[in-house]
N, C-alpha and C positions, 0 to 999 in steps of 0.2 A: 439439546442439552441432555447429557446422559445422566440417568439416575443410578444410584448405588444402593445395594441392599443394606439392611440393618446390621447383618453380620460383618459386612465389609467396613461399615462405619465404626463398628465397635473396636476395630483394630486400626483405625485411621492413624497414619503417621504424618508428621509434618512434611510439607512439600520440600523438594530440594532447595537448598539455600542459594541465593544469588551470590555472585562473586563480590568481594570487597572492592571499594573504590581504589584501584591501583592504576593510575593513568598509564594506558598502553603497555600493560605487562602481560606476559603469557599466562594462560590458565594453567593450574596444576595438571589439567588433563593432557596438555600438549606433549610433555616429555614421554610418559609411558605409551601414549598412543603412537607417537612418532616411532618409537623403537619396536612396538609390537605390531601395529597396523600398517604404518607406511613402509617401514623398512621391510617387514614381513619376510625376513630372510632366514634361511637355515643356519645352523651353526658352522657351516663350511667357511674356512678362512678365505675362500675366494670371493666372498661377498662382504662388503663393509657392513658393520653393525650400526653405524650412525651416519647421518648426512647433515650438512648445513641447511637449515631452513632458508628458503628463498624469500619468504613473505613474512612480515610482521605487521601487526596493527599499527605500530608506531611509524612505519614507513608507507603504509597504504592509506592512512587517514591523515588529513591535515592536522597539525598540532593545534589544540584548542586551549587558549589561555584566557582566563577571566582575571581582571585586576583586583578581584575581591573574592571573598568566600562564595562558592556557588549558591546563589540566592534560592535556587529551586529546592535545595535540600531542606532549608528552614520551612519553606512553604509546604513541602511534602508532609512534614510533621503536623502542620496546622490542618491540612486537608484530612489527615487520618483521624483527627479529633473533631471534624465537622460533621454535618448531617446530610451531605449530598452523596447519594449512593454512587452515581456515575463517576464523580470525581475520585472517590475512594478507590473504585475498581481500576481507574486509569493509573493512579499513583502506584498501586500494587503491580500492575501489569508492566509498566516501564521501569520501575525500580531505580529511579535516579537518586540514590542516596548511598552513603558509605556504610552505614550500619545495616547489615543484611537482616538483622532481627527487628528492625524498626517497625514494620507493619504488624508483626505478631505481638510485640510488646505493647504497642499502642492500642490495638484492638482488644487485647486481653484486659487492659486497664479500663476499658469503657463499660458502661452499665449494660445490663441485660437488654433493656428496651432498644438502645441504639444498635446493638449487634443484631437483634431480631429484625430490625428494619432493613439493614443491609442484607441479611440472610434471606429474608422473604423476597427482596427485589431480585436476588440471584437465582431463586428456585421457582419452579413452575407449580401451579396449584395442585396438580396431581401428585407432587412429591411431598407436600406439606404434612400429610398424615404419616408417611413413612419416616420423614426426618424430624418430626416434631419432638421426639424423645431425646435428641442430641443435647449434650451438656454445653455449657457456655464455651469451654475450650474446644470441643469438637466443632461447634458452629464457626468459631474463628478459623480453625484449620480448613473447614470446607469453604469458607469465604476466600481464604488465601489460595486454595487449590483452583477454584473456579475463576478467580480474577487473574491469576498469574498465567504466564505462558505455559503451554503444554510441555512436558518433559522432552528435551531435544533427543531425536532419534537419529544418530549419525549414520550416514550411508557412505561407505568408502568409494573412492574413485574406481569406476568399473571399466573404463576404456583401457585396453591393453594393446601394445604394438603387436602386429601379426608377424609370425615367422614367415620369412620371404619365400614361401612355396610358390605363390602365384604373383603375378605382376601387381605392384602396388600403385594406387591412384592417389597422388598427393592431394588433389582437390577433395576427394572423398574422405581421406584421412583427416584433413583440416575440418571438414564439416562434422565428422564424428567427434572430434575433440571439442569443437565449439558446442555441439549438442550436450556433451557431458558437462562442460563448464556451465552452460545454461541450466542444466538440471541441478547442479550443485548450488547455483545462485538461488534457485527456487526453494531450497531447504533453509535459506537464511531468513530468520525472523526480522521483520523491519524494525521491531522494537530493539533488537540487538544492534542494528545499524545505528539507531539513535544513541544507544548506550556507548558504542564504540566512538561515535562522532564527538561525544562529550567527555571522553577519556576513561570510561568504565570498561571493565572486561566484558566480553560478549562471546559466549560459547559457540554459537552457530557461525559467527563471523570467523573465529579462530579455526574452526573446522573447515570452512570453505577455503581459507588460505592454505591450510595444511594439505588439502587434497590436490592443490596445484603444485605443491612440492612433491606430492606423490606422483603426479604426471612426470615431473622432472626425473624422479628416481627410476620409474618404470622405463622411460625412454633411454636414460643414461645406461642402465644395465643392458638394454636391447642393443644399442648402437655399439657398445663395447664387444658384444657377442657377434653382431652382424655389421661390421663397419662398411660393408658394401651398400648398406641402406642409407648412408649419410647423404648422398645426393638427393634421394627421395625426400628426406626430411628438410633439406635445404629449400626444396620447393614448397613443402608443407608450411614452413615458416613464412614464406612470402604470402601464401593464401590467408594465414592467420593475422596478418598485419592490420586488417580492418575488422577483426573479430575480437574475441575476448582478450583484453590486455594481460590478464593473468595467465591464460594458456599460452599466449604468444611469448611472454617473458620466460615461462618454463621451458619452452622449446628452444628459444634463442640461447638461454643459459646452458642448456644441455649441449647444443651444437658447438658453443664456444669451448666447452670442456673437452669434447671428444675431437674437435676439429678446429684448433685455434686459428688456423689460417682463414677461416670463414668469418671471423669476428668483424673485420671492417665492413663486410657486406650485409651484416645483419642489422635490421631496423632496431633502433633503440626506442623502447617504450618508456614513457614518463613514469616516475614513481607516483605514489599516492593515487593508485588507480580507483579508489573509492571516493575520490574528491568530487566526482560528478553528482553524488547524492549527499555526501557528508558536508560539503561546503554550504549548500542551502540550509541544512539543518543547523549548522553552527551559526550562520548569520541570523537565523530565526531567534535563537536563544540570546544572541548579542543585541539584536535590534529591538526586541520586545520583552525586556526583563520586568514584566509587571504581573503576570498571572501564569502560574504553572499549569492550572487546569485548562486555560485557553490554549497553551502550548501543546498540551497532550491531546486535546481535541483536534488541533491542526495536524499533529503528527499522525493521528488515527486516519484522518482524511488522506494524508500523504501516503499512508500504508496501502490504502485502497488504490490510489493512483499508481503507486510504484508497481503493484502486482499487475495492474491492467497494462501498463506501458512497457514493463521490463520483464515480466514473468509470463503472463498469458499472451505471448506473442511468438510468431514464428522466428523472428530475428530480433535479437537484443540490440537496442541502439546504444552500444557501449560508449560511443563518442558524444551522445546527446546529454547536455546538462539537464538534470532533473528539474521539472517545472514546479517551482515552489510558490507559485502565485495562488491566492485563495480569496479573491474579491468577494465571492458570494458568501463564503463562510464568515468572512470579516463583517459583512453586512448583517448576517444572522447574529453573530456574537455582539455586535454593537447596537442592535435594535432593542427597544424596550418592550415591544409587543409584536404579534403578527401583523397588526394593522400598521405599525410603524415601519416594519420591513416592507410591506406592500407600498407604502408611501415612498420609501427610498428607491425601490425598483422602478416605480412609475416616474419619478423625477429623472432617473438615469435614462429611461426609455424615451422620455420626451426630448431629452438632449440629443440622443442618437437620431431620432426620427426628424429632428429639426434640420438635419443635413440632407434629408431625402427629398428628391424633387421628382416631378413628373417624368422628366427626361431620363433621370437615373434609373427609374423603375422600368421604363420602356427599353432602355439600353442594357439593363441588368448589369450595371457598372459596379465598381469596387465598393461604393457606398451601400448598394443593395446587398451585395455579397457579404459585406461586413456585418450587416444586421442579421442576415441568415446565420452567419457563423456565431454571432453572439447568442442567438437563440439555441443553437446546438450546444454551445459551451455551458449555458445555464442549465439545459437539460441534464448534461453529464454531471455538472456540479451538484445538482439536487440529488441525483443518484448516489454520487460519492458521499455526500454528507449524510444521507439516510443510512447508507451501508456502514459508515464509520460510526455514526452517532444515532442509533435508532430512536433515541428520545426526541430527536428533532422532527420526527414524522408528524406528530400531532400539531406542532408549531407551524409547520409548512402547510398542513391541511387548512388551518385557519387563515394563513396568509393567502392561500389560493382563493378562499371565499371573499376575502377583502379585495383581491385583485379583480374578481368578477364584478364586485360592486363599483369599482373604479373604472370598469370597462377597459382594462389594460389586458388585451388578449395576447399580446406578445409575450410578456413574462408569465401570464397565466397558463397558456398552453405549454410553454417550456417546462414550467413547474409540474403540470399535470403529467406530461410525458416522463419526466424524471421520477415522479412518484409511481407511475405505472411500471417503469423498468424495475424499480425497487421491489414492488409487489411481486413481480415475476421471480426475482432472485430469492425472495423469502418463501415462495410457494414450495420449494424443494424441501424445506425443513419442517413442513407441517405433518409429515407422516402419512399413513394410509388414509386417515380421516379427511385428507384434502382432496381425495379423488372419489367422485360419485359417478358410477356408470361410465368410467373411462374419462371423465371430465376433470380437469385440474381447476380447483377453486382458488382464486387469488384472494389475498387479504383485501378487505374493503377499505383501502387507504384513501382513494380519491373521493372527495366530497360528492355525495349523490347529485347535488344540484349543478355539478360541473361535468359530470361524466359525458354528456352529449357532445361536449366540445372536443373530446378525444376521439370521437368516432370518425375514422378516416374514410368511411364509405362515400363513394361518389365525390372524391376530392373534398372531404369535410363539408358535405352539403348541410348538415345540421348547424355547423358553425357559421357558414356563409349566410344562411337564412337568419340566424340570430343577429349577425353583424348588420344586416340590412335594417333590422328593427332597432338595434341598440349599438350604434357605431362608437368606435373608440380607437385606441392604439391597436392597429391591426396585427394579426398573425399572418405574415406576408406570404408564406409558402403556397397556400391554396389560391390566394388572389393572383399570384404570379402564374400559376398553372392555368387558371381561368383565362388570363390574358393571352397565354400562348395558344390556347385552344379556340378562343372566341374573339380575340382581338382586343383593342383598347377599350371598347365599350364595357367589357367585363371588369375593368379596373376602376370604373367611376367611383365606387364606394371608397376606395383608397385615395383617389385624387381629391374627393370632397374633404376627407380628413386632413390631407396636406394643405388644402386651402384655408382650413380653419387654424 
């Protein structure tokens, strides 16, 4: 979290305002940017000064209709007057309300103590002395700045068609266009995808769509100047059919414009190309209209998952429906205490292990593989939840201790591995003080009395020794490895558990 000087704070200006609730309308940004940045042409009459946009939010996102007033807008007002810091920050960050000034006016109307509590939660102890002199209004503005999205930094489409001096490789061109489309997707804020899915304007989504119109314009100008390249780009279109639907449609539309005879052979891409992620978000708000704060926590977890599966990957799975399941988070939100969550996980694990038999372990069949897959899913879910909602970390630490008491080593080790992965991801933000003599010091997130269970040395020797003395629901992986190395005799501890 970056600190700012007193001089900078004295001239603090309100953060940029969010767009009004205008279902699927273009941002005021789009028209001047289209003429100045996308068209980017000289005053020569040989170049058109305007182009028809190929993409609109209204056609790329499914229409979202609620038969009543959006319930979340009323709840947003309630949350801004409540005393839960995390919920206030989430409501500001997602901005699901029509009145763009709602957060500012609500916070300015609250008393000094309430604003101080939110302000202190958003700042680090080392900043308190520097920021302590801020007025009530300045503190509200700083809360808005730190809770909201960072100002969007648009990056124009950078792939350009090459002058045909050398031989052109259609496959390489398609890969370059796909890479640029992938990069532009990485600039889109997931919060804006949520906003666009619910009918609000979303600057980064509009920019993403505009850049694919830019691709169309660049290539249209090129092919009009070099019509001999049309056969090359007909091959490029074929390679793009399994890649970015936005880039593919831009290429196909361009080829249709310059070479109408090719239109029957061009693959048609479906409209609503953002449906793969917008559909699950819309269903979430339709199926669970009871708590905005729970919805935003779920969306925060989805944001982490979307970046992992669609951004931080070598190949974007454009045709894969976004996974909107969240069983572990649902268990967390529905539990009354860490011990209650541990009880729920243990009940679920007992049901899964009831289907496990001696022969299925020896054969390493689908039942065994399913339990191992569930363990991996829980590990990733814990990491996702901690990354999206850091306040859950302490809750899950206490749950891990309760799982140890219940001798549920399946969920316990999955949770510990998830917490460990999260501690690795937060180590980067600790600054120079986190390194001592070249050693990276991780946050002490894992409960001390459970650390030995994470030690993978000699195939989790410490865990296997502990399990012999205190058997329970097993962590299957080391037992299966033991069985492979030493035979069935090494699996006796697990067989005894199954017999019980």
